N, C-alpha and C positions, 0 to 999 in steps of 0.2 A: 811691465813688458810684454809687448805685443806677441800673438798666437803664431808662430807658424803655421802656413797651411800650403800643402803640398796637391795639384791636383793632377791625377795619374793616367793614363791612358798607353799602349801599347808602342805607338810609334810618336807621341808627343808631337804631332804636327798639324793638329784644328783642334777638336774641342777643349782640353788642356791648355792650348795655347790662350784659345780665346777666353777660359774661365782665368786663366792667370791677367788677362789683361783688364778684364772688367774685375777682377778681385782690387788688384790696384788702384784702379779708378773710384772702385765704390767703398773699397774697405781698408783700405791704406792706412787710416787714421786708427784702426782696429787689430788690424793683421798682415801679417807679410805674406806675400802671393811667390810661388813657386811651383813650375810644371816640369814635367819629367816621365819619362816612360824607359821602357826595357830595349827599345831601339829607338834608333832619330831618322829623321828624314832630310836632305838636303837642305831644303828649305821648307818653312810655315805654310800649309795649305794654302792658295794663291786666292780663291773667294774668299777665305775665313780671312787675310790679311786684307781684302778688299774692301768685303762688307762692316768690318769693325773699324775699317778707316771712315766709310761711310756714315755709319750709323755713329760713331764716338768719337770721332776725329784722332784715333790711335795709330800711328805705326807699327804694327808688330815685328816687321821686317828692321826698322829702327829700335825695338827697344827688347826686342826678344830671339831668341833661337831655338831650335829645336834642343834636348839635352837627356843626359843619360840621368836614372835615379841616385847612381855617385857623384854626380854633377851637382847636387844642392844638397842643404844641410839638413841635419837631422828638426825634424817637424813635429807637431803636437796634433796636428789633426792632417788625415790626408783622405779626398778628395775622390772614389774613382768615378769616373767618367760614362761607362757602362760600356765594357769591350766586347759584351758578346762571344770572350775567349776569356782563360785564365787572367784577370786583372793581374798586372803588377803587385807584389807584395811590398808594405812600407810598414817600418815599426811606428805606431804613433797612440798615444792614448787614447784616440777618436778615430774610426773609420767610417765613412759611410758610401754607399755605393748609388748615385744618382742617374743611374739607368738612362744616359740619353742615347739616341740613336747616333750613328755617325754620318755628317749631311754631307758628305765628298759626294762629290758626282750629282745629287739633286738640286733642284730647282732654287733660285734666289730665294723663292719664298719659302720654301722649305728650311733653310739654313738658316733664316731669320728667324723662322717658330724654334729652332735651338738656340739661336744665340737670346732671343729675348725669355727663354726658361734658364740659361745659364744665370740672365740678368737676376733673376728673380729669385734663384736659388743662392747667389752669391748678397743679395741684398736681405735674404732670410739666414744665411749664416752669418752676416755681421749682428744681425739682431740677438742670435743665441748666445754668439760670443760676448757680446757689452752685457748680456744679462744674464752671465756666468749658466746658461743652459746647458753648454756644452764645454 
């Protein structure tokens, strides 16, 4: 049975959305990816959508939407993206904080650094789940 992983952020509009997309891309055979927040935005961050499409050919506007914590199922693992405020609480058997800066409003280069960091963390998460480390 696949573990359920929630990527959480306050607004569920940028980092957590990118993590959900990359979790589905790289971890789908090992875990189910969800993202959510305590608030929503009317749309996913335009730069996140554009860069994920350019880098991975994933159209987040087609596959995802901003969701509240109450919109996702109970999960096994919670990944906090690094809220710089009080991150949302979600009950899970394992929780970790990736401490990622919000790239909103920054250059494409800075945005891509965050995206690539998320990609590496997703691959590491997959490895740890596969090997029963978490």
